[in-house]
N, C-alpha and C positions, 0 to 999 in steps of 0.2 A: 906651255901647260897642256895644250891640246895634243901635242906630240907625245907627251908622257902618258896621257890617258889612252891614246891609240895604241901605244906600245904595251901598256898594261893589259889592255883588252886582247891583244894578240898573243902575248906571252903567257898570260895566266891560264887559259884553257890548256895550252901545251904542258904547262907544269902540272896541272891537276891530272891530266891524262897519264903523265909519266909516273906521278906518285901513286895513282890508283892501280896502274898496271903492275908496279912493283909490289904493292901490298897483295894484289891478287896472286902474283907469282909466289910470294912468301906464304900465302894461305894454302896454295896448292902444294907447295913443298911440305908444309906442316902436316896437311891431311895425308899426303903420301907416307910420311914418316909414321903417323899414327896408325894408318892402315897396315903398314908392315909390322908394327909392334902388336897390333891386334891379331894379325894372322899368326904371328909367332906364339902368342899366348893361347890362341884357340888350338893351334897344333899341339902345344904342350898339354892343354886340358884333355884333348882327345887321346893323347898318349897315356895320361894318367887314368882316364876312364877305361881305356883298353886294358891297362895293367890291373885295375881293380877287378874288372870282369874276369880276367884270367885268374886272379887270386881267388875269387869266389868260386870259380869253376874248379880250381885245384882243391878247395876245402870241401867240396861235395863228396860224400862217401861213394866209393865205387861199388856198384852192385853188378855182380857177374853171376851168370847161371850156366850150368853145363847143359848142352842139348841132350845128354844121355841120362839126365836125372829129372825126376818129378818130385815135388814137395807138396805136402798137405798140412793144414793147420786145423785143429779142433779145440775149441774152448770147452773145458769140462766144469769150470767154476769161475765165473757164472756161465750159464748156458747162453749161447749167442746164435741167433739165426741170421743168415745172410740177407743183406738188403736193408738192415736196420743198424743204427749207430750203437756201438758197444758201450755199455754202462758198467763201470767198475766200482764196487763199493769201497769207500775209503776205510782203511784200517783192517781190511779183510784180505786174505791171500787170494791171488788170481792164479789159476792153474790151467795149463793147456798142453796139448800133445802135438808134436811135430813129426809127420811121417815123411819118409824118404824112400823112393823107389829107384832102383838101378836098372835102366833100360839098355845100357851099353854092354860092351864085351870086356871091359876092364873093371877092376875093383875100385870102389869108392870108400873113403874113410870119413865118417862124420866126426868132425873135431869138436866144435863148441856150438852152443846156442846162447845168445845174449839178447837183452831187451833194454830199451831206453825210452824215456819220455822226451819229446821234442816240442819246440815252440810251434803251436798249431798254424801260425801264419807263415812260418819258414822252418821246414824240417831240418835245415842245416844247423840250427841252434839247439844244443843239448840242454835240457833242464835237469834230468837225473838219469844216471847210468846204473843199471842193475848188474849184478855179478854175472860173468860169463861162465857157464857150467861146462866143463870138458867131459866128452864122452869117448872120443877116439874109437868109435865102433866101425868095424870093417863090414862092408856090405858087398856080397858077391853079385855077379851079373844075374839079373832076373829075380833078385831077392828084394825084400822090403824090410824096413826097420822103423821103429817108433821110439822117440825119446820124449821125456816129460820135462817141463820147466814150470817154475812158480816164482812169483814175486809179490811184494806187499806194498800197495800204494799208501803213501803217507796220508794221515788224517788232515794235515794242513792243506792238501790239494783238493779238498772236498768242494764241490760246486763250481769247478773250473774245467774247461776242455783242454786236452793235451793231445799231442801227436804220439802215437805208440808205434815204435819200430821194433820188430822182432826179426833178427837176422840169424841165418843158419850158415855156418862156416864148414866147408868140407873140401876135400882134395881128391884127385884121381890117382891112379897108380903111377903116372908120370911125374907127379909132384905139382901139378897145376892147382893153384888155390882158387876157390870159388867162395863168394859171400853173397847169399841170396836173401832178400827181404821177403820173408813169408807173410808178413803183415806190416802194413805201413799206412795206417788210417788214423783219423781223429777220433778219440774216445772221450767220454764224459765221466768224470769222477763224481760219484754221488755220495751224499751223506746218509748213513743208515740210522734210522730212529730205533733206539734200543727199547725193548719192552719195559724194563724196570731197572733203573740205576740205583746207586746207593742213596743219593739225595731223595729220590722219590720214595724209596723204601722207608727211610727214617721219617719222612713227612707223614706217610700213612700210619706208622707206629705212633707218632705223636698225636695224630687226630683220633686214633682208636683210644689212646689213654685219656684224652680230653672227654670223649664220649662216655667212657666208663665212669670217670669222676663225676660228670654231670648226672648220670643215672644214680650213683650212690647218694649224692647230695639231694636229689629229688626224692628218693625213697625216704631218707631221714626226715626231710621237711614234711612230707605227707604223713609220716608216722606221728610226728610231734603235733601236727595240726589236727589229726584225728583224735588224739588223746584229749586235746583241749575241748573239742566240740562234743565229746562223748558225755551224755547226761548221767547224773549220779544214780546209784542203784536204788530201785524202788523198794521201799520197805513193805514187807508182807503184813497185811492187816489181819489181825486175829479177832474174831468175834468173841466178846466177853459176856454177852448176854445183856439183858435189860437191868440197869442198875436203879432206875426210878420205878418204885412199886406203885406209884399213883397212876402210871400209864398202863398197868396190867389189868386185864379184864378177868375178874374172878367169877363171873356168872356161870361159867360152864363147870366150875369145880363143885363137887358135892359139899353140902354144908358141914358135914362131919369132918371131912378132910380139911376143909378150910379152917375149921376151928382148931384142929390139931396143929395146923401150920402156924396159926396165930399164937397158940400157946407154947410153941417150941421155944427153947432158950435162945435161939439165933434170931429171934424177932421176925419169924416168918420168911426167912431167907433160906432157900434150898441150896444146899452145898452143890456147887457145880461138879464136885468130884464124884458124886453118887451117880452110878450108872442107872439106866432105866430098869434093869433087873432088880437092883437094890430097892428102887422106889416101888416097884411092883410088890416086892416082898413086904415092905412096910405097910403098904395099903392092905395087903391080905391080912397082916397081923392086926391091924386096926379094925377091920371088919369082923374078925373073930371075937374080939372083945365086946 
């Protein structure tokens, strides 16, 4: 029994070392295989990245310029000063002039002018292409020429920035083609506030009609209210004289005249229709008698 224990103690460490070494060898072999696979994958990724960069480089538009030519750009609508961001009104035409000066000894032919809206973060992405206007104008050495171009920004682009690219295409007498970007900057499309549109006009007309109706109704109400408050017509008072003879003072009348009045058939009542002249005549006649 002791011999078995001693044998186990001697053999067991050797077995453990052998098994551990084999697993370590297996682990190293597996890691080497994984490293080789990773290296292959990394190399393939680098190759794909390189191919993508080359593809993006191929997609970029080639811009070439002749050393014997000078180009100029002037915005006429809207006016633009250098050093500030260009603002284009949405829904209104944009007009500009492109100047070309021939400084060389050969003829140049200005072929076309074209414009396009680009993505502002990457000018390689086109958002809208405008028509290319052909000119085919021949320019002699030492001469200059100016061509015009116009386009209309869509109203749906209002309030957003865009990259504006204006390209001038020309060639020399040898047939060499050139495409120069005379303008390649970020612009802002602005929304124009119109002074008076159709809805606002009809709103003003409706408000004016309501005001006129209120004025008419107010005038009618005030007229009817004034008629109700108006007092009735005052009757004219006509003096008819004294009808009660008891209140009359006869002391100032002569006795003879008073007697005649009492003896008159009308009972002492003087006709109001007799004028003072007629009364005077009667008095004179009574005094003669």
